[in-house]
Structure formats: structure tokens, C-alpha cells
C-alpha positions in Angstrom: 4.4 17.2 26.4 5.4 16.9 22.7 3.1 16.5 19.7 3.9 12.8 19.7 2.6 12.6 23.3 -0.5 14.5 22.3 -1.3 12.1 19.5 -0.5 9.1 21.5 -2.9 10.2 24.2 -5.7 10.8 21.7 -5.1 7.4 20.1 -5.1 5.6 23.4 -8.5 7.2 24.2 -10.0 6.2 20.9 -8.7 2.7 21.4 -10.2 2.5 24.8 -13.5 3.8 23.5 -13.5 1.2 20.7 -12.7 -1.6 23.1 -15.6 -0.6 25.3 -17.9 -2.0 22.5 -20.3 1.0 22.8 -20.5 3.1 19.7 -22.8 6.1 19.4 -23.9 7.7 16.2 -24.1 11.4 16.8 -25.6 12.3 13.4 -25.7 11.2 9.8 -24.9 13.0 6.5 -25.6 12.3 2.9 -22.9 11.8 0.3 -24.0 11.2 -3.3 -27.4 10.2 -2.0 -25.9 7.6 0.4 -26.2 7.9 4.2 -23.0 8.1 6.2 -22.7 8.1 10.0 -20.8 10.5 12.2 -20.0 9.1 15.6 -19.3 10.8 18.9 -15.7 9.5 18.5 -15.4 11.5 15.2 -16.4 14.7 16.9 -14.3 14.1 20.0 -11.3 13.3 17.9 -11.8 16.4 15.9 -12.0 18.6 19.0 -8.7 17.1 20.3 -7.0 17.5 16.9 -8.0 21.1 16.8 -6.5 21.6 20.3 -3.3 20.0 18.9 -3.3 22.3 15.9 -3.8 25.4 18.0 -0.9 24.4 20.3 1.7 23.1 17.8 0.7 24.8 14.5 -1.1 28.0 15.7 -0.7 29.9 12.4 -2.4 27.1 10.3 -5.9 27.3 8.8 -7.8 24.2 10.0 -9.5 22.0 7.4 -11.5 19.0 8.5 -14.0 16.5 7.1 -16.5 17.2 9.9 -16.1 21.0 9.7 -17.2 20.5 6.1 -14.8 23.2 4.9 -12.5 21.0 2.8 -13.7 22.3 -0.6 -12.4 25.8 0.2 -8.7 24.9 0.5 -6.3 27.5 -0.8 -2.5 27.9 -0.8 -2.3 29.1 2.8 -0.4 27.3 5.6 -3.1 24.7 6.5 -3.8 21.5 8.4 -6.0 19.0 6.8 -7.4 16.4 9.3 -9.6 13.4 9.2 -10.7 12.9 12.8 -11.8 9.2 12.2 -11.4 7.6 8.8 -13.3 4.4 8.5 -16.2 5.6 10.7 -18.5 2.7 9.6 -15.8 0.2 10.5 -15.5 1.8 13.9 -19.3 1.8 14.4 -19.6 -1.9 13.5 -16.7 -3.0 15.6 -14.1 -3.5 12.8 -10.5 -2.5 13.6 -9.6 -0.9 10.2 -9.9 2.8 11.1 -7.5 5.6 11.8 -6.8 9.3 12.3 -4.9 11.6 10.0 -3.4 15.1 10.4 -1.3 16.8 7.7 0.4 20.2 7.5 0.5 21.7 4.0 2.3 24.8 2.6 2.0 25.9 -1.0 0.2 22.6 -1.9 3.1 20.5 -0.4 2.8 18.2 2.6 5.5 19.1 5.0 4.4 17.1 8.0 2.0 14.3 8.5 0.6 11.9 11.1 -1.4 8.7 10.7 -2.7 6.9 13.8 -4.0 3.4 13.8 -5.0 2.7 17.4 -6.0 -1.0 16.9 -2.6 -1.7 15.4 -0.7 0.2 18.1 0.8 2.4 15.4 1.5 6.1 15.0 3.3 7.0 11.7 5.1 10.3 11.5 6.4 12.1 8.4 8.5 15.1 9.3 11.8 16.6 8.0 11.6 14.1 5.1 11.8 11.1 7.4 9.3 8.5 8.4 9.1 7.1 11.9 6.8 4.6 13.5 5.8 4.8 17.2 4.1 2.4 19.5 1.2 4.1 21.2 1.2 1.6 24.0 4.9 1.3 24.5 6.0 4.7 25.9 6.2 6.2 22.4 8.9 3.7 21.4 10.2 4.5 17.9 10.2 1.4 15.7 12.0 0.9 12.4 9.8 1.1 9.3 10.2 -2.0 7.1 11.0 -1.5 3.4 7.9 -1.5 1.1 7.2 -4.4 -1.1 7.8 -4.2 -4.8 7.1 -6.5 -7.7 7.6 -6.4 -11.4 4.4 -8.3 -12.1 0.9 -7.2 -11.2 -0.1 -10.9 -10.8 2.0 -10.9 -7.6 0.7 -7.7 -6.1 -1.9 -6.9 -3.5 -3.8 -3.7 -4.3 -6.4 -1.9 -2.1 -9.4 -0.3 -3.8 -12.3 2.2 -3.4 -15.1 1.2 -1.2 -17.5 3.9 -2.3 -18.4 2.5 -5.8 -21.4 4.8 -6.0 -19.3 8.0 -6.3 -18.0 7.1 -9.8 -20.0 4.2 -11.1 -18.9 4.7 -14.7 -15.3 3.8 -13.8 -15.1 2.2 -10.4 -16.9 -1.1 -11.0 -15.6 -1.7 -14.6 -12.0 -1.0 -13.5 -12.4 -3.3 -10.5 -13.6 -6.2 -12.7 -10.5 -5.8 -14.8 -8.2 -5.6 -11.8 -9.4 -8.7 -10.1 -8.8 -10.7 -13.2 -5.1 -9.9 -13.2 -3.9 -8.8 -9.8 -2.8 -11.3 -7.2 -5.5 -10.1 -4.7 -7.4 -7.0 -3.7 -8.5 -5.5 -0.4 -11.3 -3.1 0.4 -10.7 -2.0 3.9 -13.1 1.0 4.0 -10.4 3.3 5.3 -8.0 5.4 3.1 -5.6 6.2 5.9 -5.4 2.5 6.9 -4.5 1.7 3.3 -1.9 4.4 3.0 -0.3 3.2 6.3 -0.2 -0.4 4.9 1.7 0.8 1.8 4.1 2.7 3.9 4.7 -0.4 6.1 5.2 -2.7 3.1 1.9 -4.6 3.5 0.2 -3.4 0.3 1.6 -2.5 -3.1 -0.9 0.2 -4.0 -4.2 1.9 -3.3 -6.6 3.2 -6.1 -9.1 6.0 -5.6 -11.6 7.1 -8.3 -13.4 10.1 -6.6 -11.5 10.9 -3.4 -11.8 13.9 -1.1 -8.6 15.6 -0.1 -8.7 14.7 3.6 -8.7 10.9 2.6 -5.7 11.0 0.4 -3.5 13.9 1.6 -1.2 11.8 3.9 0.0 9.9 0.9 1.6 13.0 -0.5 3.9 13.2 2.5 4.6 9.6 3.4 5.3 8.6 -0.2 7.2 11.7 -1.3 10.6 10.1 -1.0 9.8 6.3 -1.2 6.8 6.0 -3.5 4.5 7.7 -6.0 1.2 9.4 -6.0 0.0 9.5 -9.5 -3.1 10.9 -11.4 -4.9 7.8 -12.4 -5.8 9.0 -15.8 -2.6 10.8 -16.9 0.1 8.9 -15.0 1.7 12.3 -14.1 2.5 13.2 -10.5 -0.8 13.9 -8.8 -1.8 17.3 -7.3 -3.4 17.4 -3.9 -6.8 18.3 -5.4 -6.8 15.5 -7.9 -9.7 13.1 -7.3 -8.6 10.0 -9.3 -5.4 8.9 -7.8 -3.1 5.8 -7.4 -0.6 5.7 -4.6 2.2 3.0 -4.8 5.8 2.2 -4.0 6.2 0.5 -7.4 7.2 2.7 -10.3 6.2 0.0 -12.8 2.6 -0.4 -11.5 1.1 2.4 -13.6 2.3 0.9 -16.8 0.7 -2.4 -15.8 -2.6 -0.7 -14.9 -2.5 1.2 -18.2 -2.1 -2.1 -20.2 -5.2 -3.4 -18.5 -7.2 -0.3 -19.3 -7.7 0.8 -15.7 -6.2 4.2 -16.5 -8.9 5.1 -19.0 -11.7 7.4 -18.0 -14.7 5.6 -19.3 -16.9 8.8 -18.9 -15.1 10.3 -21.9 -15.5 7.3 -24.2 
């Protein structure tokens, strides 16, 4: 069994669980004063991902959202996983959710996996190449379509934060500016879903204002050679611990966001 087989098996199990229509909340946690659910699927996925890590990357330190150890990341050989990104979508029966698993060394992503069970999609970044697999089609490898680009923000589709409460000084004012000029926006409720949509050419960009590393880390691998992950406020290449980030395949997008004022940190004004 290969690592692709292992991921495929997990994604098929999560898909079957979702299709059953029975979603159990195991516990809840509080983030910035807001309640967030943790389902049995989150915990099961994490247990399987840990098994995958121990088998295929045994020398890595394991970092996970549900282990609550993601604030202690150092420069060691590590795996950063999000067992189920978009938990509330999953819980309420919406298909925009996924799984991510990224291997980092010296703050660089060297290998990354995004699984979107309801879209029959496993994206793999390895050896500086991106491959897409069908999880229902005997791991068939499918060509990744080129990403969309546009010289005008009025023709672009941009995904946005869903947790407005984490940075209220910036998130809502910036969104109000964005919707006046962009072609359209999407708030999916899942970072890994949005990153995958950028890689697959369905979105032009995703903006985060106060993001945790496990939500954004796959972008640093998948967009390394065919896109950009920029610090929202400086426009420089983002570092993996940056919390305000824009991921895009369009090198001109940042200049357009800057003209609109979306790159200004209003907390400092």
C-alpha cells in the first residue's frame, strides 16, 4: 500500500460517513469567544492521519488542529495536518470540506496533500509537481487544469474569510471594499477547499486576515511554482507563520487590492 492508497482509503471512509447523513458532535471548543464544533469525523480522521504519518514520515513531529499544539511549531521536520477543515459544513450536510496534510522542513513545504471527498479529488504536491487523483477511480491520476488569470479585478472570483469575528477591524471593512469592485466573492467556510479551487483554476485568490497555520500551510506547497502566497499588508512573500495572507495565481492581483485599500491594516490607522 502506498501513501496515495492510504489517503484514498481515509477519504472514501469520510465520504461514506458524510453520505450516511448522521453527524455526531464529539465536543466543542471556543475560539475568540465563539463556539466551534469538533465531530467524531474530525477525531477519526486525525487518528488515521497520525497512523499515516508514523508509517510514511516517522521522523516528523506531528502538528494538528485537534492536538492543539500548532502554536509551538519550530524548524524541525514536521507534519501539519487539518483532519477535517470545514467541520461546520460537514456537520450541517454541506459538501465544502476537506482534509490536509503537509510536510515541512526548515519552514518550507516539501510535500502536501489535500483531499476533497465530495469532489472525488486528492491533490498531491511532491517533488515540485502537482497531481490530481480520483479517490473513486482506482487512484487514477488526472491532469490538473491551468489556473485562471485576469488583468482586471472586476473579472475575478475571490474567496474570503468566514470568521469575521477574529479581526473585526479589518475583515468587514475590507470585504465591503472588495464586493464593490470584484466580479464576485465566495465564502466556502473551508480554507483547504478554497486552496484546492485555486490550484484547479476555479478561483483567482483567497484572502485570510487572521489565519492559523494548519488552514493555510498547503498553499505554500501547491502555489510554490505556479502562484503566490503573499503577506496581505506588505505584499512580500509570506512566511508560514504569517496570519494575514493572500494566495493567488495572479501576480497583478496584489497591486489591484492595494489600490482598493484592502492591503491596509486599519488597526494601525
